[in-house]
Steps between C-alpha positions, in 0.01 A plus 500: 500500500612854443639677807272746675620843600353664809226681306394184318487312834289775652264505203460122494436480874245785483321379189133410535523277193799271471607159380529282812742261331733786407495622861566145623799467266649824628438388858683172437791684339528732799491198732776326304709819511444518877313831473253389764319827555421537132410134470252540785342809343444317172373181664268714716364676190363168374434356851729204431512325838761250387731779383446697819585189703824458301598860571414457867709186525800676345483810719455295818806292404697819430387681815333784306229649722423789263346282230340273760331807652371598155350154455339514844370852439309394188424141594505466882393135501810405297751590774508342844699569816695184413595658165625809684699283740655302216585823320661634818710188552615511138595864540696419817693225321580743220603765756222735389438599859272801447280293270502220756398737780206629297388151401532368857283793609235408241517140624443614859838360607633766737802290605604450137445869430719598795773259386495644147500858630798419721685360199477828307528744791820689546640574846367831627842616617856428391690230685826546685650745747374808316143386560522568874340826614741783571508647848335840529 
């Protein structure tokens, strides 16, 4: 298929009349190219549950809470707390600690969220002798 520039993508996604098979082909191409956000948008346009599930599986495996949130926002029944937890654990393994903290929060796992936040937090003060307060 011919590549879509940003205007063509916008027009196709906003079109009231469209060829569902053409949209599905673009969605599959985006999925193969690992452009998960675009793949989701195109699968959502045609309400392709199988395609949406494939995107969800990929983003959970890759610890990508942004696309998972987009799926949940438009199709709440498609994303569970278990999905959020799996996404968070994947993000932790990939050392994507901020993503993990967010996903643990969505999963309701406060201990996991705290662990992820600790992993990306910097010390609040420098270490060593210069860190001691000076006498007044």
